[in-house]
N, C-alpha and C positions, 0 to 999 in steps of 0.2 A: 504494500500500500504506500501511497505518497507520504513523505515526511511532513511533520507539522512543526512549526516554530512559533514560540511566543517570547515576547520581550516585556519585562515588567519592572516595577519599582520595588526594591528590597523592603523599604519601610512599610509600604502598603501591604505587600504580601505577608510579611512577618506579623503584621497587626491582624490581618484577616484570618490567618491560620488558627485553628483551634489549639488548645493547650497541647504542646508537643508530646506530653506523656500519654495522651489519648490516641495518638496515631503513629508515632515513630516506633521503630523496632528498638530492642534493648541495645543493640550495637550503635544505632544512630543516636539514641539518647545518651549513651555513655560518651560518645564523641562530643555531643553538644555540651554536656556537663563539664567536660575538660577544657572547653574554650573560655578564655578569660576576657577577650576583647568583645565589647558589646556589638560592634559592627560585624565582626566575624560570626558571632552567634546569629545575628539577624540574617546574614547572607546564607548561612547553613539552613535555617528554618525556611526562608523564602524559597531557596532552591529545591528543597525536598518537597515542599508543599506545591510549588509550581509544577514539578515533575509529575506528581501524582494526579493533579487535576488535568494536566495536559494529556497524560496517558489515557485517562478515562474519556476525555473528549475525543481523542483520535481513534482509540481502539474499542471504546464501549465499556459499559459497566459504570460503577461508581468509583470515586477515588479510594473508597475503603477496600476495593478489590485489588488494589495495586500496592506493592511494597518495593523498597529499594534495599540492596545490600549496603552495609555501612560504609564501604569504600575507603577505609582508613589508609590502605596501601595501594589502592587502585581506583579507577573510576567506578561510580555506582552502576549496578546492573538492575534492570527492572524484573520484577516477579509479578505475574498476573495471569489472567485467563488465557492470553495468547502470548507468543514470543514477541518481544519488542526490544528495541535498542534506544538508548538515550545519551545525551551529552548536555552538560550544564556549564555555564561560564558566567562569571560576575565581575564587575568593576565598580567600586564605589557603591552608589545606590541603584545601579542598573543590574539586572540579572536576566539571562536568557536561557531557554531550554529548548532542545529539539528532540523529537521522538520519531521513530519510524521502524520499518521492518528490516532495513539494511544498516550496516555499520555507518556511523556518522561522527563527525567531529565539529565542535563549535568553539569559537574563541571570540572574546569581547575585550577590547583594549582601548584606553583613552588615547586621543590624538593630542600629543603634548611634546614640547621641546625637551630634549635631554642632552646631557653632556656627551660630546663625541658622536652626535647623531649622524653627521655626514659619513664618518668613517664606518659606523655600524651599518648604515644603509648600504654602503658599497660592499661591505663584507657579506651580507646575507642575500644579496641579489646579484644576478649576472647582468652583463651589458644588455642582453636581449630582454630580460625582465624589466630593466629600467626603461628601455624604449617602450615596452608595452604599457607600463604604468604612466609614462608621459602622455600616451595617447588616450588612456581610459580614466584617469583619476583627476578629479577637480575637488578643491582648488589645486592649482599646479605648483605645489611646493613639496619639499622633501619630507616635511612632517606628515602630511597626508599620504604620500606615496609609501613612506616607511610603514605607517600603520596598516595599510592594505597588504603590503608584502608580508609583514610579521604575522598578522592574523590569518592570512591564507595558509601560510606554511605551518603555523601552530595548529590550525584546524585539520590540515592534512596529517600532521603528526598524531593528533588525537584519534583520527580515524584509522590510520594504517599502522600506527606504532612506529618504533624506531627511536634513535637517540636525538636529543636536541642539537648536539654539535653537528652530527651528520646532516640533519635536516636543514639547519640554518646556515652554518658556515661551510659545510661540505656539499651543499646544493643537491642533496639526495632527491628532493622534490623541486621541480620548477613549475612555473605557471605561465599560461598564455591566455590572451583574451579569447572569448568563445561566444557563440550564439547560445540561446537558451537550451535548445535540444542537444547541443554538443557539450554542455557544461557538466562538471561534477563538483562545482563550487560556486558560491556567490557571496557578495559583500554588500553591506548597507552602511551608510553614514548616518548616525543619529545622536543628537544631544552631546556632541563633542567626543563621540566614540566611533570606532569601526567594529562591525560585527561580521564574522566570516563563518560560513557553514560549508562543510565538505561532505557530500554523500552522493548516491546515485540519483539520476533523474530529478535534479533540482528544479527543472522547469515545471514539475508537477507539485512543487512544495505548497503547502497550505499555510498562509501567513495572515490570519484574520486581523492582526493588530499592528502590522508593520506599516509605518507611515509613508514609506517611499518604496519605489520599485528597486529590485536588486541590480547590481552589475554582475554579469556572468563571467566565469573563468573556467579554465581546465587545468587541474593539477596533474602532472605527469612525472614519471621517473626521469631523472636527469639524463640528458643525451638524446631524448626522443621527442622533445617539444619542437613543434613547428609554429613559430609565433604568427598569430593572426591578428592584425590590427583592425580588422573590419568591425 
């Protein structure tokens, strides 16, 4: 079935969720209890609540029919009436969750200046990728281009696995611009952030609350990309 994606507010979702003791697993609640930072606790509650409600919306049943592994050493996995995959990412007061039948990876990052940005941007991208970003990303500055490059590769890493060094600095995954039907990744810019999703058939993605249309991309193993600027 097509993947579903929702973007929400951490504060609102954490407030809306019932008392965590009534719906979290023992493992999840133990992780929550060990968290000292208020924001991190809110992000954890919001993400787990958003995932359950989105799984029910996408696959059917009630949120009570779905549970998640505690994910202390790995990404959470869905348990419910049917097989399902999910990915969660958060940044500040924004949180996103994607669910679907196939493997997927999601990354949400702020668009911000950082020390050594130009050097880091050059290190994680190839010349061909920088040319692609120049054609497809606005505003036309290094900050936004870097955010798209990083989130795309991070989403691909979360979907396919592998090491951060090989993916980012070793260019194990590269990207190219794509039409909707040829894409396996897409990005959005929202509220000072870039959100990237990597999965199959992204053109069929259900995004009831996304405020803008996505930009489509194709992530491929290094050495096999044929850059398409169309």
